[in-house]
C-alpha positions in Angstrom: 0.0 -0.2 -0.1 2.8 2.3 0.8 4.3 1.7 -2.4 1.5 2.3 -4.6 0.9 5.7 -2.8 4.6 6.6 -3.5 4.1 5.5 -7.1 7.5 3.3 -6.5 7.8 -0.7 -7.2 8.9 -3.1 -4.5 12.1 -5.3 -4.9 11.4 -8.4 -2.7 14.9 -10.2 -1.7 13.4 -12.1 1.3 12.6 -15.2 -0.3 15.6 -15.3 -3.0 17.8 -14.9 -0.6 16.3 -17.1 2.0 16.3 -20.2 -0.5 19.9 -19.2 -1.2 20.8 -20.0 2.3 19.0 -22.7 2.5 20.6 -24.3 -0.8 23.9 -23.5 0.7 23.0 -24.7 4.1 23.6 -23.2 7.5 27.4 -24.2 7.6 28.3 -22.2 4.1 26.0 -19.9 4.3 27.9 -18.0 7.4 30.5 -17.4 4.8 28.1 -14.7 3.3 27.6 -13.0 6.8 30.2 -11.3 8.9 27.7 -11.3 12.0 24.3 -13.2 12.7 22.5 -10.3 10.6 24.5 -8.5 8.0 25.5 -10.1 5.0 29.4 -9.3 4.2 30.6 -8.4 0.9 30.0 -11.9 -0.1 26.8 -11.7 0.4 26.4 -8.3 -0.8 27.4 -9.6 -4.3 24.5 -12.3 -4.0 22.0 -9.7 -3.0 23.1 -7.3 -6.1 22.8 -10.1 -8.3 19.5 -11.0 -7.2 18.3 -6.9 -7.5 19.7 -7.0 -11.5 17.4 -10.3 -11.9 14.4 -8.3 -10.8 15.1 -5.1 -12.4 16.2 -6.5 -15.7 14.4 -9.8 -16.3 15.7 -11.8 -19.1 14.1 -10.3 -22.3 11.3 -12.5 -23.9 10.3 -12.4 -27.6 6.5 -11.9 -27.1 5.7 -13.5 -30.3 3.4 -16.5 -29.9 4.7 -19.4 -32.2 2.2 -20.6 -34.6 0.8 -24.4 -33.8 2.3 -26.3 -36.8 -0.7 -29.0 -36.0 -3.4 -26.3 -36.3 -5.1 -28.1 -38.8 -4.9 -31.5 -37.6 -8.5 -31.5 -36.4 -10.7 -32.4 -39.0 -14.1 -34.6 -39.7 -12.3 -37.7 -40.0 -9.7 -36.8 -37.0 -9.9 -40.0 -34.4 -9.6 -38.6 -30.8 -7.7 -41.5 -28.5 -8.3 -41.6 -24.4 -5.8 -40.1 -22.3 -6.9 -40.8 -18.9 -3.9 -40.9 -16.1 -3.5 -44.3 -14.6 -4.5 -43.3 -10.7 -1.9 -46.1 -9.8 2.2 -45.9 -8.8 4.1 -46.2 -12.1 7.6 -47.5 -11.1 10.1 -47.1 -13.8 13.4 -47.5 -14.3 16.6 -45.0 -13.3 14.0 -43.6 -10.8 12.0 -43.7 -8.1 12.5 -45.3 -4.3 15.5 -47.7 -3.5 15.1 -50.7 -1.4 17.7 -51.7 0.8 19.0 -55.1 0.0 20.2 -57.1 2.7 20.0 -60.3 1.1 20.1 -61.1 -2.5 17.4 -63.7 -1.9 14.8 -60.7 -1.7 15.0 -60.7 -5.4 14.3 -64.0 -5.9 10.8 -65.0 -6.1 9.6 -66.4 -2.8 12.9 -67.0 -1.5 12.8 -64.4 1.5 9.6 -63.8 3.4 9.8 -59.8 2.9 11.3 -60.2 -0.9 9.4 -60.5 -3.9 6.5 -63.0 -3.8 7.7 -63.5 -0.1 5.3 -65.2 2.5 4.5 -61.9 4.1 3.0 -60.3 1.1 5.3 -57.0 0.7 3.7 -54.7 -1.5 6.6 -52.0 -1.1 8.6 -53.8 -4.0 5.2 -52.5 -6.7 7.2 -49.1 -6.3 11.0 -49.9 -6.4 13.2 -50.2 -9.0 16.6 -49.7 -7.6 18.2 -51.5 -4.5 21.4 -50.5 -2.6 23.2 -52.0 0.6 26.1 -51.5 2.7 29.4 -53.1 1.6 32.9 -52.8 3.0 36.2 -52.0 1.6 38.4 -54.6 3.4 36.1 -57.5 2.2 36.3 -56.3 -1.3 40.3 -55.7 -1.3 41.7 -57.8 1.3 45.1 -57.4 0.2 46.6 -55.2 -2.4 45.9 -55.7 -5.9 43.8 -58.6 -4.9 40.0 -58.2 -5.4 36.8 -60.5 -4.6 33.9 -59.1 -6.6 31.7 -61.8 -5.6 29.1 -59.5 -3.2 28.7 -56.8 -5.8 28.2 -59.8 -8.4 25.5 -61.2 -6.4 23.6 -58.1 -5.6 23.8 -57.2 -9.8 22.8 -60.7 -11.0 19.9 -60.5 -8.5 19.0 -57.0 -9.7 18.9 -58.1 -13.3 16.9 -61.1 -12.3 14.3 -58.6 -11.0 14.6 -55.9 -13.4 16.0 -53.5 -11.3 19.7 -51.8 -11.1 22.0 -51.2 -8.2 23.6 -48.5 -6.2 27.0 -49.2 -5.1 27.9 -48.2 -1.5 31.4 -49.1 -0.2 32.2 -47.6 3.4 36.1 -47.4 4.9 34.9 -46.5 8.5 32.0 -46.1 10.2 31.2 -45.8 14.3 27.9 -47.7 13.5 27.3 -50.7 11.3 24.2 -50.8 11.3 23.9 -54.6 12.9 24.5 -54.0 16.7 23.6 -51.1 19.2 27.4 -50.3 19.7 27.0 -46.8 18.3 30.2 -44.7 18.7 32.3 -48.0 18.7 35.2 -48.5 15.8 34.3 -50.1 13.1 37.4 -49.6 10.6 37.2 -51.5 7.5 40.2 -50.0 5.7 42.0 -52.8 4.5 45.0 -54.0 6.8 47.5 -53.8 4.0 47.2 -50.4 3.4 48.0 -49.6 7.5 50.8 -52.0 6.8 52.4 -50.0 3.9 52.5 -46.9 6.4 48.9 -45.3 6.0 48.8 -43.1 9.7 45.4 -43.1 11.7 44.5 -40.5 14.5 43.8 -41.1 18.0 40.3 -39.8 18.5 37.4 -39.7 20.9 33.9 -39.7 19.8 32.0 -36.5 20.7 29.0 -38.8 22.0 30.5 -41.0 24.1 32.6 -41.7 26.7 35.5 -39.2 26.6 38.1 -41.6 28.2 37.9 -44.3 25.4 40.2 -43.5 22.5 39.6 -44.5 19.1 41.8 -44.8 15.9 40.2 -43.2 12.8 42.1 -43.0 9.5 44.2 -40.0 8.9 42.0 -38.8 5.9 44.9 -36.8 4.5 47.7 -39.7 4.5 48.8 -39.9 1.0 49.1 -43.8 1.5 45.4 -43.7 2.3 44.7 -41.8 -0.6 46.5 -43.7 -3.1 45.1 -47.3 -2.0 41.6 -45.7 -1.9 42.2 -44.6 -5.9 43.6 -47.6 -7.2 40.8 -49.5 -5.3 38.7 -47.1 -7.0 40.4 -47.7 -10.2 39.6 -51.2 -10.2 36.2 -50.7 -9.2 35.5 -48.8 -12.8 37.4 -51.1 -14.4 35.2 -53.6 -13.7 31.7 -51.8 -13.2 31.8 -48.6 -15.3 29.0 -48.6 -17.9 27.7 -51.9 -16.4 23.6 -51.4 -16.8 23.0 -53.1 -13.8 25.0 -50.5 -11.7 22.3 -47.3 -11.3 25.3 -45.2 -9.5 28.4 -45.2 -7.5 28.7 -43.6 -4.1 31.8 -41.7 -2.9 32.6 -42.7 0.3 36.5 -41.6 0.4 36.2 -39.7 3.5 35.0 -39.3 6.8 32.4 -41.1 9.4 30.4 -43.5 7.4 32.1 -42.0 4.0 29.5 -38.9 4.5 32.0 -36.6 4.3 32.5 -35.2 7.5 34.3 -35.7 11.0 31.7 -34.4 13.2 31.3 -36.6 15.6 35.1 -36.9 16.4 37.4 -35.0 18.3 40.9 -35.3 17.2 40.2 -36.0 13.5 39.7 -33.6 10.9 38.5 -33.9 6.6 41.3 -33.6 4.5 41.8 -30.4 2.7 39.4 -28.9 0.2 41.9 -29.6 -2.7 42.2 -33.0 -1.5 38.3 -33.7 -1.7 38.6 -31.8 -5.2 41.2 -34.0 -6.4 39.3 -37.4 -5.1 36.1 -36.2 -6.8 38.1 -35.5 -10.2 39.5 -38.8 -10.1 36.1 -40.5 -9.6 35.2 -38.7 -12.5 38.3 -39.6 -14.6 37.4 -43.5 -14.1 33.7 -43.5 -14.0 32.9 -42.3 -17.6 29.5 -43.6 -18.1 28.1 -44.6 -14.4 26.8 -41.9 -12.3 28.6 -41.2 -8.9 27.3 -39.0 -6.4 29.3 -37.5 -3.4 27.6 -37.6 0.4 25.8 -35.3 2.6 28.6 -33.2 4.0 30.3 -32.2 0.6 29.3 -28.6 0.8 30.7 -25.1 -0.4 33.5 -25.2 -3.0 33.5 -28.9 -3.2 29.9 -29.5 -3.6 30.0 -26.9 -6.5 33.1 -28.3 -8.0 31.2 -31.8 -8.0 28.2 -30.7 -9.9 30.8 -28.6 -12.4 32.1 -31.9 -13.5 28.7 -34.4 -13.3 28.7 -35.7 -9.8 25.7 -35.4 -8.1 24.7 -35.6 -4.6 23.4 -37.8 -2.2 21.8 -36.7 0.9 21.5 -39.1 4.2 19.4 -36.9 6.4 16.2 -36.2 4.8 13.3 -36.1 7.0 14.7 -35.4 10.5 17.1 -33.1 9.6 15.7 -29.6 9.2 15.8 -27.8 5.5 18.3 -30.8 4.2 16.3 -31.1 1.3 17.1 -27.6 0.1 20.9 -28.9 -0.1 19.9 -31.0 -3.1 18.3 -27.9 -5.2 21.5 -27.3 -6.8 22.0 -30.7 -8.2 18.6 -30.6 -9.5 19.8 -26.9 -11.3 22.5 -28.4 -12.3 20.6 -31.0 -14.4 21.7 -33.7 -12.5 19.2 -36.8 -10.9 18.9 -35.3 -6.9 19.3 -38.2 -4.8 18.7 -39.2 -1.1 18.5 -41.1 1.9 16.7 -40.6 5.4 18.0 -39.8 8.7 16.7 -43.1 10.0 14.2 -46.1 9.7 10.8 -45.0 9.6 10.0 -46.4 13.3 12.7 -44.1 14.5 11.5 -40.9 12.4 8.1 -41.3 13.9 9.4 -41.0 17.1 13.0 -38.7 16.7 15.2 -38.8 19.6 17.3 -35.4 20.3 16.4 -32.2 20.0 16.1 -30.4 16.8 15.0 -33.4 14.7 11.5 -33.5 12.8 9.2 -35.8 13.2 7.9 -38.0 9.8 4.3 -37.0 8.5 2.8 -37.3 5.1 3.1 -33.8 4.7 6.5 -33.0 5.4 7.3 -36.5 3.2 6.0 -35.1 0.2 7.3 -31.3 1.2 10.7 -32.9 1.2 10.5 -34.8 -2.1 8.9 -31.7 -4.0 11.5 -28.8 -2.8 14.6 -31.1 -3.5 12.9 -32.2 -6.7 14.2 -35.8 -5.9 14.6 -38.6 -8.7 16.1 -41.2 -6.5 14.9 -41.8 -2.8 15.6 -44.7 -0.1 12.3 -45.8 0.9 13.2 -47.2 4.3 16.2 -48.3 6.4 14.8 -51.4 8.2 15.4 -55.0 7.5 12.0 -55.7 6.6 11.8 -54.5 2.9 10.1 -51.4 4.2 7.0 -53.8 5.0 5.7 -51.7 7.8 6.5 -48.2 6.0 4.6 -49.3 3.2 1.4 -50.7 4.8 1.0 -47.6 7.0 1.9 -45.0 4.1 0.6 -46.6 1.1 -1.2 -43.4 -0.5 1.6 -40.9 -0.3 3.9 -43.3 -1.0 2.4 -44.4 -4.3 1.4 -40.6 -5.2 5.3 -39.8 -4.6 6.3 -42.9 -6.7 4.9 -40.8 -9.9 6.3 -37.9 -8.9 9.9 -38.8 -8.2 11.9 -38.4 -11.3 10.2 -38.3 -14.8 6.8 -39.3 -14.7 5.6 -39.1 -18.7 1.6 -38.7 -18.7 0.2 -38.7 -22.3 -2.1 -35.9 -22.4 -3.4 -35.9 -26.0 -3.0 -38.8 -29.0 -5.4 -38.4 -32.0 -4.9 -39.6 -35.7 -5.9 -38.0 -38.8 -5.3 -40.9 -41.7 -1.9 -42.2 -41.4 -0.4 -39.5 -39.2 -0.5 -39.7 -35.3 0.2 -36.8 -33.2 0.9 -37.3 -29.4 1.2 -35.1 -26.8 3.2 -36.0 -23.6 3.5 -34.0 -20.6 6.2 -35.2 -18.0 4.4 -34.8 -14.7 7.4 -35.6 -12.5 9.7 -33.7 -10.6 13.1 -34.0 -13.0 14.3 -35.2 -16.2 14.8 -38.7 -17.2 18.6 -38.8 -17.1 19.3 -41.5 -19.7 18.2 -41.5 -23.2 14.4 -42.6 -24.4 13.5 -43.9 -27.9 10.0 -43.0 -27.9 7.9 -45.0 -30.8 4.4 -45.5 -32.1 3.6 -49.1 -33.0 1.5 -51.4 -34.6 1.0 -54.7 -32.2 -1.0 -57.8 -32.0 -4.2 -58.0 -29.8 -1.7 -59.2 -26.9 0.4 -56.2 -27.3 3.7 -57.5 -29.2 5.1 -55.6 -31.9 4.2 -56.2 -35.4 5.4 -53.2 -37.2 6.7 -49.3 -36.3 4.2 -46.6 -37.0 6.5 -43.9 -38.1 10.2 -43.0 -37.3 11.5 -43.3 -33.6 12.1 -40.3 -31.3 14.8 -39.7 -29.6 14.6 -37.8 -26.1 17.8 -36.9 -24.8 18.9 -37.4 -21.4 18.2 -34.5 -19.1 16.2 -32.8 -21.7 12.3 -33.5 -21.1 12.2 -31.2 -17.6 9.5 -31.4 -15.4 6.4 -30.2 -16.0 7.2 -29.6 -19.7 4.5 -30.6 -22.1 5.7 -31.7 -25.8 4.1 -33.0 -29.2 5.3 -35.5 -31.6 4.1 -36.4 -35.0 4.5 -39.8 -36.5 3.5 -40.6 -40.0 2.5 -44.4 -41.1 4.1 -45.2 -44.7 1.5 -46.8 -46.8 -2.2 -47.7 -46.2 -2.8 -48.2 -42.4 -5.0 -51.4 -42.0 -8.6 -50.5 -40.6 -8.2 -52.8 -37.8 -4.7 -51.9 -37.0 -4.1 -51.9 -32.8 -1.8 -49.0 -32.6 0.7 -48.3 -29.2 2.9 -46.0 -28.0 6.0 -47.2 -26.4 9.3 -46.0 -24.6 12.8 -48.1 -24.8 15.8 -47.4 -22.5 18.4 -47.1 -25.4 21.1 -46.9 -23.1 20.3 -50.3 -21.7 21.8 -53.0 -23.9 20.1 -55.7 -21.7 16.7 -54.7 -22.9 17.7 -54.3 -26.5 15.2 -56.1 -28.6 12.7 -57.0 -25.7 9.6 -55.2 -24.5 9.8 -51.5 -23.4 10.6 -51.0 -19.8 9.3 -47.6 -19.5 5.8 -47.2 -18.5 3.3 -44.4 -19.2 1.0 -42.9 -16.7 -1.9 -43.5 -18.1 -4.9 -46.1 -18.1 -5.0 -48.9 -21.1 -0.9 -49.7 -20.6 -0.6 -53.0 -21.2 1.4 -55.9 -19.3 4.2 -55.2 -22.3 4.8 -51.6 -21.0 3.1 -50.5 -24.4 0.2 -48.1 -23.9 -2.7 -49.2 -26.5 -4.6 -46.1 -28.0 -8.1 -46.5 -27.2 -10.9 -44.3 -29.4 -12.6 -41.9 -26.7 -16.2 -43.2 -25.8 -18.7 -40.2 -25.6 -20.2 -40.2 -21.9 -22.4 -37.0 -22.4 -20.3 -34.9 -19.5 -20.2 -31.7 -21.7 -19.6 -29.7 -19.2 -16.7 -31.7 -17.7 -18.1 -31.9 -14.2 -17.2 -35.6 -13.9 -21.3 -36.4 -14.0 -23.3 -36.8 -16.9 -26.7 -35.6 -15.8 -29.4 -32.7 -16.6 -27.0 -30.3 -16.2 -25.1 -31.2 -19.2 -28.5 -31.0 -21.3 -29.0 -27.5 -20.2 -25.5 -26.9 -21.2 -25.7 -28.4 -24.7 -29.2 -26.4 -25.2 -27.7 -23.1 -24.3 -24.7 -24.1 -26.8 -27.2 -24.8 -29.6 -29.5 -22.0 -28.9 -27.1 -18.6 -27.7 -24.5 -17.1 -29.7 -20.7 -17.4 -28.3 -21.4 -20.0 -25.9 -19.0 -22.4 -25.6 -18.6 -26.4 -23.9 -15.9 -27.7 -21.6 -15.7 -31.0 -23.4 -17.8 -31.3 -26.6 -16.4 -34.3 -28.0 -18.1 -36.3 -24.9 -21.5 -35.8 -26.6 -20.5 -36.9 -30.2 -22.3 -40.3 -29.5 -22.3 -40.6 -33.4 -18.6 -40.5 -33.4 -18.8 -38.5 -36.5 -16.6 -35.6 -34.9 -19.4 -33.1 -35.1 -22.0 -32.1 -32.6 -25.8 -31.4 -34.1 
């Protein structure tokens, strides 16, 4: 009101500055303040950039692009149903991650909480990725000697179940997740690394008995660093580009490999340059498989990771306040934002300690949407997320279709041998792999007989959330009158599925067991005012449309019972 009275505009810096600080996290945001209230010179530069954006926004052409398909609708145009599925749609390279404590969980009926197990665990319906904890010393027991059996078993099980696996190998942790001795030394650095002269620090656990001393790796030690790099190189030589591997976590430093030593007194993280060098090395040997750095890589280290194509996986969602904002920079860098919960579902319902937040459906939804998550761990307990899914099925199913990409056909129509399809990404992020979109003629069981026009390549990271795109397919020759037309999306990066049925499902009804979307002609239902019901109100609306000029109907085709594309 004051601005209006003075005939001046308002520049609102509160929201952009708040989001900037939340994305930087409290620790890094302090670099932009010289006290608890006032920004320093760095902060002032950022605020000046925000002012500049509001004063001089990017110019828009102002031109409205002409619809290249404006003449597609004619009396002979056939329209197809495009109703959303109303069900959870689980797709590759995105969605919820299941903790795989035993590969038997992925073989039908072998494990009570596994796929088709005796407990009837339905959580598997929303899962396409598994992960689990492994230890460096088990895989690399001697210098130059590797035992890949544990990883191979997990990958074979995932391939059997049509899933992928996130590799997580830990060098050190104060908790293995298998006992109650939190704060106790669990050193998984191979003994041969210490025998070569790698140093250890004598530290105490900040939240334990201060008289108890524990040995922790010296993260700056050059012998340790080289040994870890050698192991990373061997890992990449075996698994880089393996289509069964979804991602590799970079857990080179800190407690649990999470890039922090906040729980230790007497043990520090290595320099920023050492951390960046380790990231650079991973990027140099993993040329195809996605790598992710962990929660506490912040500031310059985090920015550098994103600049070389390494994303972030945050381990503190739900309970740690504002942790979801820390993943926004990964999404903005057009990389898949990834996360794990701070603890198991039961503990998140009753968080211990001050400052932790409680799990609620609203907070669960909020964390996923603010971060624009692509990949998110479902739960950490050993029962295949059985209780979590059973108690929170509705919101988990809802978020299954929000995580990552989610392709919904919003319009499909055919004019003779031309098929025009509009698809919307109703998820929170792009698909970070290449997709071939195809129109196909199939038999009655949904098996491909021939293609309907040329496939369209959707490049990785190019079909953004909330974006809508239209594709035209042209069939060569005369289309059979009884042709069954389907849409299909293929993972073109995965050689394991080449020549097989598509692995990507549309979020639409009429999607077949072969993952193809069968195009079914619209069935008029009389609901011309589009209020979800067919009653006397539709009759009144139709009468007004016939009698009063300039009156429009919300859905005239709902009254086209003669199927002649005319309403008369």
